[in-house]
LUMVOKOL-981843 format. One record per residue: residue in one letter; residue number from 1; x, y, z of N, C-alpha, C in turn. Coordinates in steps of 0.02 Angstrom, whole numbers, plus 50000, padded with zeros to 5 digits. Example, Ala and Ser with C-alpha at 12.3 -4.5 7.8 and 13.67 -1.06 7.14 Angstrom:
2
PT	rest	nr	nx	ny	nz	cax	cay	caz	cx	cy	cz
PT	A	1	50660	49716	50390	50615	49775	50390	50660	49835	50390
PT	S	2	50642	49888	50354	50684	49947	50357	50645	50002	50394
//
This chain:
217
PT	rest	nr	nx	ny	nz	cax	cay	caz	cx	cy	cz
PT	X	1	50042	49940	50000	50000	50000	50000	50043	50063	50000
PT	X	2	50099	50062	50039	50142	50121	50041	50169	50137	49972
PT	X	3	50188	50085	49935	50214	50095	49867	50161	50125	49823
PT	X	4	50099	50101	49829	50044	50127	49789	50032	50200	49804
PT	X	5	50032	50218	49868	50021	50287	49887	50077	50331	49862
PT	X	6	50138	50305	49864	50195	50343	49838	50184	50359	49764
PT	X	7	50160	50311	49726	50147	50321	49655	50094	50374	49645
PT	X	8	50040	50370	49684	49986	50419	49677	50010	50489	49693
PT	X	9	50049	50495	49745	50075	50561	49764	50122	50588	49712
PT	X	10	50165	50545	49685	50211	50567	49633	50172	50593	49573
PT	X	11	50117	50561	49556	50077	50584	49500	50051	50654	49511
PT	X	12	50028	50669	49571	50005	50737	49585	50063	50785	49580
PT	X	13	50121	50766	49606	50179	50810	49603	50200	50823	49532
PT	X	14	50192	50774	49489	50212	50781	49419	50171	50835	49385
PT	X	15	50111	50848	49409	50070	50901	49380	50105	50968	49385
PT	X	16	50147	50976	49438	50180	51040	49449	50252	51038	49424
PT	X	17	50265	50999	49373	50334	50990	49349	50366	51055	49326
PT	X	18	50326	51107	49312	50354	51170	49289	50363	51221	49345
PT	X	19	50350	51200	49409	50350	51251	49462	50383	51228	49527
PT	X	20	50429	51179	49525	50455	51149	49587	50490	51198	49633
PT	X	21	50495	51178	49698	50529	51218	49748	50563	51172	49798
PT	X	22	50624	51189	49819	50659	51147	49868	50633	51162	49937
PT	X	23	50627	51109	49978	50606	51117	50048	50632	51059	50088
PT	X	24	50653	51070	50150	50680	51017	50192	50631	51003	50248
PT	X	25	50609	50941	50255	50561	50924	50307	50596	50895	50367
PT	X	26	50562	50897	50424	50589	50866	50484	50591	50791	50475
PT	X	27	50640	50758	50508	50649	50686	50498	50588	50646	50518
PT	X	28	50550	50671	50567	50494	50632	50591	50428	50649	50556
PT	X	29	50432	50689	50503	50372	50707	50466	50354	50650	50418
PT	X	30	50292	50625	50421	50272	50572	50374	50283	50594	50302
PT	X	31	50305	50547	50259	50323	50566	50192	50266	50598	50154
PT	X	32	50204	50574	50166	50148	50603	50128	50137	50676	50148
PT	X	33	50151	50693	50212	50144	50763	50233	50201	50805	50205
PT	X	34	50261	50777	50203	50318	50812	50174	50304	50830	50101
PT	X	35	50280	50781	50064	50267	50792	49993	50211	50843	49983
PT	X	36	50161	50840	50026	50107	50889	50022	50132	50959	50034
PT	X	37	50180	50966	50081	50209	51031	50095	50248	51056	50034
PT	X	38	50285	51012	50002	50321	51032	49942	50273	51058	49889
PT	X	39	50217	51022	49881	50167	51041	49832	50140	51111	49846
PT	X	40	50123	51123	49910	50094	51188	49929	50144	51244	49916
PT	X	41	50207	51234	49936	50257	51285	49926	50272	51297	49852
PT	X	42	50269	51243	49813	50280	51250	49741	50225	51292	49710
PT	X	43	50163	51279	49730	50107	51318	49704	50114	51392	49722
PT	X	44	50138	51406	49783	50145	51474	49805	50199	51511	49765
PT	X	45	50249	51475	49740	50304	51507	49704	50302	51492	49629
PT	X	46	50243	51478	49604	50235	51460	49534	50256	51516	49487
PT	X	47	50252	51579	49510	50268	51636	49468	50334	51668	49486
PT	X	48	50381	51628	49512	50447	51656	49530	50479	51690	49470
PT	X	49	50498	51754	49475	50522	51792	49417	50593	51776	49396
PT	X	50	50634	51753	49443	50705	51741	49428	50723	51668	49440
PT	X	51	50695	51625	49399	50706	51552	49405	50751	51530	49348
PT	X	52	50815	51515	49362	50861	51497	49308	50840	51436	49268
PT	X	53	50852	51439	49203	50839	51384	49158	50901	51339	49157
PT	X	54	50892	51274	49169	50948	51227	49169	50953	51187	49105
PT	X	55	50899	51183	49067	50900	51146	49004	50841	51167	48961
PT	X	56	50850	51162	48896	50796	51178	48849	50793	51123	48796
PT	X	57	50732	51098	48785	50720	51050	48731	50661	51075	48690
PT	X	58	50672	51094	48628	50620	51123	48586	50589	51183	48623
PT	X	59	50524	51180	48636	50492	51236	48671	50483	51222	48746
PT	X	60	50517	51171	48771	50511	51153	48841	50574	51172	48880
PT	X	61	50564	51199	48940	50620	51218	48982	50619	51179	49047
PT	X	62	50678	51166	49074	50685	51135	49140	50713	51189	49185
PT	X	63	50674	51209	49236	50693	51264	49280	50730	51239	49342
PT	X	64	50770	51284	49370	50806	51269	49432	50759	51245	49487
PT	X	65	50702	51279	49494	50655	51261	49547	50626	51191	49535
PT	X	66	50617	51173	49471	50590	51107	49454	50639	51053	49477
PT	X	67	50702	51064	49462	50754	51015	49479	50759	51008	49555
PT	X	68	50760	51064	49591	50764	51061	49664	50703	51026	49693
PT	X	69	50645	51041	49665	50583	51010	49688	50583	50935	49675
PT	X	70	50607	50916	49616	50610	50845	49599	50658	50808	49646
PT	X	71	50714	50841	49662	50761	50810	49709	50728	50797	49776
PT	X	72	50691	50846	49801	50658	50839	49865	50607	50782	49865
PT	X	73	50566	50779	49813	50514	50728	49811	50543	50659	49802
PT	X	74	50593	50652	49757	50624	50587	49748	50659	50565	49812
PT	X	75	50693	50611	49844	50729	50595	49906	50681	50576	49961
PT	X	76	50625	50612	49966	50576	50596	50019	50547	50527	50009
PT	X	77	50532	50508	49948	50504	50442	49934	50555	50387	49943
PT	X	78	50618	50401	49926	50671	50350	49931	50704	50349	50000
PT	X	79	50692	50401	50040	50723	50404	50105	50797	50418	50103
PT	X	80	50818	50461	50055	50889	50477	50048	50898	50553	50053
PT	X	81	50961	50575	50057	50978	50645	50059	50972	50675	49989
PT	X	82	50935	50729	49980	50929	50761	49913	50997	50778	49883
PT	X	83	51047	50791	49927	51113	50810	49903	51147	50754	49863
PT	X	84	51122	50692	49872	51152	50636	49835	51130	50635	49763
PT	X	85	51080	50675	49745	51055	50678	49676	51086	50738	49640
PT	X	86	51119	50725	49584	51151	50780	49548	51101	50817	49504
PT	X	87	51117	50879	49488	51075	50918	49443	51068	50883	49376
PT	X	88	51123	50858	49349	51121	50829	49282	51077	50767	49279
PT	X	89	51080	50724	49329	51039	50663	49327	50965	50680	49334
PT	X	90	50949	50731	49373	50879	50750	49380	50854	50785	49317
PT	X	91	50896	50828	49288	50878	50860	49224	50866	50807	49171
PT	X	92	50910	50758	49166	50903	50705	49116	50841	50663	49130
PT	X	93	50826	50651	49194	50765	50615	49212	50703	50651	49186
PT	X	94	50700	50716	49195	50643	50755	49171	50640	50756	49095
PT	X	95	50698	50761	49063	50700	50761	48990	50678	50694	48962
PT	X	96	50699	50639	48994	50678	50573	48972	50602	50566	48975
PT	X	97	50572	50593	49028	50500	50590	49034	50466	50628	48978
PT	X	98	50493	50686	48961	50465	50726	48906	50472	50689	48840
PT	X	99	50529	50656	48829	50541	50620	48767	50497	50557	48763
PT	X	100	50488	50524	48820	50444	50465	48821	50373	50484	48801
PT	X	101	50349	50540	48829	50282	50562	48813	50276	50580	48739
PT	X	102	50326	50614	48714	50327	50633	48643	50324	50571	48598
PT	X	103	50364	50521	48616	50367	50459	48576	50301	50421	48582
PT	X	104	50273	50419	48642	50209	50383	48652	50154	50415	48610
PT	X	105	50151	50481	48609	50100	50515	48570	50111	50503	48495
PT	X	106	50175	50502	48474	50190	50489	48404	50168	50419	48383
PT	X	107	50168	50372	48430	50148	50303	48416	50073	50293	48425
PT	X	108	50037	50346	48441	49965	50340	48449	49944	50303	48511
PT	X	109	49982	50310	48566	49968	50273	48627	49930	50314	48679
PT	X	110	49899	50368	48659	49860	50408	48705	49801	50367	48731
PT	X	111	49791	50364	48797	49737	50322	48825	49668	50351	48813
PT	X	112	49619	50307	48813	49549	50328	48806	49523	50353	48874
PT	X	113	49467	50388	48872	49437	50411	48935	49418	50353	48980
PT	X	114	49396	50298	48949	49378	50239	48987	49439	50211	49023
PT	X	115	49496	50210	48990	49558	50185	49021	49579	50230	49079
PT	X	116	49570	50295	49071	49587	50342	49124	49544	50330	49186
PT	X	117	49479	50323	49176	49434	50313	49232	49447	50245	49265
PT	X	118	49463	50195	49225	49479	50129	49254	49542	50133	49296
PT	X	119	49591	50170	49272	49653	50180	49309	49639	50214	49376
PT	X	120	49598	50266	49376	49582	50301	49438	49546	50255	49487
PT	X	121	49501	50214	49460	49463	50169	49502	49508	50117	49534
PT	X	122	49556	50092	49496	49600	50039	49520	49655	50064	49567
PT	X	123	49667	50129	49566	49721	50157	49608	49693	50201	49664
PT	X	124	49676	50262	49648	49658	50310	49701	49594	50291	49738
PT	X	125	49542	50270	49702	49479	50253	49736	49487	50189	49778
PT	X	126	49525	50141	49751	49537	50079	49789	49577	50095	49852
PT	X	127	49629	50136	49845	49669	50154	49902	49629	50193	49954
PT	X	128	49587	50238	49931	49549	50281	49977	49495	50242	50015
PT	X	129	49476	50184	49987	49425	50143	50021	49454	50105	50080
PT	X	130	49520	50103	50085	49554	50069	50140	49575	50119	50194
PT	X	131	49570	50101	50258	49587	50149	50312	49656	50179	50305
PT	X	132	49707	50138	50291	49775	50164	50286	49781	50210	50226
PT	X	133	49752	50190	50170	49755	50232	50110	49720	50298	50121
PT	X	134	49662	50297	50152	49624	50358	50164	49664	50405	50209
PT	X	135	49696	50377	50261	49734	50419	50307	49792	50453	50271
PT	X	136	49828	50415	50230	49886	50443	50196	49866	50496	50145
PT	X	137	49813	50482	50107	49791	50531	50058	49764	50593	50092
PT	X	138	49725	50584	50146	49699	50642	50183	49756	50684	50212
PT	X	139	49809	50651	50238	49867	50687	50264	49900	50728	50209
PT	X	140	49908	50697	50151	49939	50731	50095	49897	50792	50074
PT	X	141	49832	50782	50067	49788	50836	50045	49788	50893	50095
PT	X	142	49787	50876	50160	49787	50928	50211	49851	50968	50209
PT	X	143	49908	50934	50200	49972	50968	50197	49978	51011	50135
PT	X	144	49949	50987	50080	49953	51024	50016	49900	51079	50012
PT	X	145	49853	51078	50057	49800	51129	50056	49750	51118	50000
PT	X	146	49737	51055	49984	49689	51040	49931	49638	50989	49957
PT	X	147	49581	50986	49924	49530	50937	49943	49543	50871	49907
PT	X	148	49508	50819	49930	49513	50754	49897	49490	50760	49824
PT	X	149	49438	50800	49813	49413	50809	49744	49465	50842	49700
PT	X	150	49502	50891	49728	49555	50923	49689	49613	50875	49677
PT	X	151	49626	50833	49726	49679	50781	49718	49662	50735	49660
PT	X	152	49599	50712	49657	49578	50667	49603	49579	50705	49536
PT	X	153	49559	50768	49537	49560	50807	49475	49631	50815	49448
PT	X	154	49679	50825	49494	49749	50829	49474	49772	50763	49442
PT	X	155	49753	50708	49474	49771	50642	49447	49739	50631	49379
PT	X	156	49675	50650	49373	49641	50641	49309	49674	50682	49254
PT	X	157	49697	50742	49271	49731	50783	49221	49799	50756	49201
PT	X	158	49833	50724	49249	49899	50696	49235	49896	50627	49203
PT	X	159	49842	50590	49216	49836	50520	49195	49849	50508	49121
PT	X	160	49824	50550	49075	49837	50536	49004	49911	50533	48988
PT	X	161	49950	50578	49018	50022	50578	49005	50056	50519	49038
PT	X	162	50037	50505	49100	50066	50448	49136	50050	50382	49101
PT	X	163	49987	50373	49081	49967	50310	49050	49997	50302	48981
PT	X	164	50004	50357	48944	50036	50353	48878	50107	50328	48884
PT	X	165	50144	50354	48933	50213	50332	48944	50214	50259	48968
PT	X	166	50166	50241	49010	50163	50172	49034	50149	50124	48977
PT	X	167	50105	50145	48931	50090	50103	48873	50152	50093	48830
PT	X	168	50190	50147	48821	50251	50142	48780	50301	50094	48812
PT	X	169	50308	50099	48878	50354	50054	48912	50333	49981	48903
PT	X	170	50268	49968	48906	50243	49900	48895	50258	49876	48824
PT	X	171	50249	49921	48775	50263	49904	48706	50337	49886	48698
PT	X	172	50381	49926	48729	50453	49913	48724	50471	49846	48755
PT	X	173	50442	49831	48813	50456	49766	48846	50430	49708	48805
PT	X	174	50369	49715	48777	50341	49662	48737	50381	49651	48674
PT	X	175	50402	49705	48642	50443	49699	48582	50509	49665	48597
PT	X	176	50538	49682	48655	50601	49650	48675	50592	49575	48685
PT	X	177	50538	49556	48719	50526	49486	48732	50515	49447	48667
PT	X	178	50478	49477	48621	50466	49444	48556	50531	49435	48518
PT	X	179	50574	49486	48520	50637	49484	48483	50686	49434	48513
PT	X	180	50679	49420	48578	50727	49375	48611	50696	49309	48633
PT	X	181	50636	49295	48609	50604	49231	48623	50586	49221	48696
PT	X	182	50568	49274	48730	50551	49270	48801	50475	49276	48810
PT	X	183	50447	49240	48858	50375	49249	48872	50364	49317	48904
PT	X	184	50310	49351	48883	50296	49417	48911	50238	49413	48960
PT	X	185	50251	49432	49021	50199	49434	49073	50192	49507	49094
PT	X	186	50136	49537	49078	50126	49608	49092	50133	49625	49166
PT	X	187	50111	49580	49210	50114	49592	49281	50182	49578	49311
PT	X	188	50221	49536	49277	50287	49518	49303	50335	49509	49244
PT	X	189	50353	49564	49210	50396	49559	49151	50467	49538	49171
PT	X	190	50502	49503	49126	50570	49482	49141	50615	49542	49156
PT	X	191	50665	49531	49198	50711	49584	49217	50745	49613	49155
PT	X	192	50761	49570	49107	50794	49595	49046	50750	49644	49009
PT	X	193	50684	49632	49009	50638	49676	48975	50633	49743	49011
PT	X	194	50635	49743	49077	50634	49805	49115	50698	49845	49102
PT	X	195	50754	49810	49097	50817	49844	49082	50816	49872	49011
PT	X	196	50779	49839	48966	50773	49863	48898	50737	49930	48896
PT	X	197	50690	49940	48942	50655	50004	48945	50703	50059	48966
PT	X	198	50746	50045	49015	50796	50094	49036	50843	50111	48978
PT	X	199	50863	50059	48942	50907	50071	48885	50872	50111	48830
PT	X	200	50807	50099	48822	50767	50136	48773	50764	50210	48790
PT	X	201	50754	50224	48854	50751	50294	48876	50819	50327	48868
PT	X	202	50873	50291	48885	50940	50319	48876	50953	50334	48802
PT	X	203	50930	50289	48758	50941	50299	48687	50901	50358	48661
PT	X	204	50839	50366	48686	50799	50424	48666	50835	50488	48684
PT	X	205	50863	50491	48744	50899	50550	48765	50961	50562	48721
PT	X	206	50997	50509	48706	51056	50515	48663	51037	50538	48593
PT	X	207	50982	50511	48567	50961	50528	48499	50941	50602	48492
PT	X	208	50921	50633	48548	50897	50702	48545	50946	50751	48576
PT	X	209	51007	50729	48590	51056	50774	48621	51068	50837	48580
PT	X	210	51064	50830	48514	51075	50888	48471	51021	50941	48477
PT	X	211	50964	50922	48506	50908	50968	48514	50902	50995	48585
PT	X	212	50949	50974	48628	50947	50994	48699	51005	51041	48713
PT	X	213	50990	51095	48747	51042	51141	48769	51042	51142	48845
PT	X	214	51100	51127	48875	51107	51127	48948	51137	51192	48972
PT	X	215	51113	51216	49029	51140	51276	49061	51157	51259	49133
PT	X	216	51190	51203	49143	51207	51181	49210	51269	51216	49236
PT	X	217	51269	51233	49300	51328	51268	49329	51389	51221	49332
//
């Protein structure tokens, strides 16, 4: 359940990918409250006038605040020090996500409305029906200053992008299994197929290096 809630919270945070803010929480603060606090502070500083650009891809920019915010959220979920994450690896992580979405859309993998609603039913509504899930989501919403309905609306808005990327990853794993004579199990794909997805993302980034400009210190 904790892993599921982490995924749901990350999805909400991804909605604010253009407005991140660094924040340090107390060690004894529950992770869902820490993340909610990051969300609230990010929303408050969404219009920061002097936010350095760290990378540009086509018409998309990766801002300093986004990278700091991503470090905080990844570190909170993983239980590590944000300082262990470098600017370059976080910038590349964000760029890979943008490239995955672009590729997924190019392949016509945009999810249907029915798939979106099914996803919400199987994740957020299922989690919220359980005492532990309800407590964690309510804590997150309270810390972020949003209602449960706004939380679901954020997820619904992000779901098409998340599901499109998930579909592409499944296609890559299935293609890998077919090419290497491996059985493909959607719920438990072979380790080699999962590694193929990582290699695919790395290759996407490499293929588009000529279109990316970095402004890293």
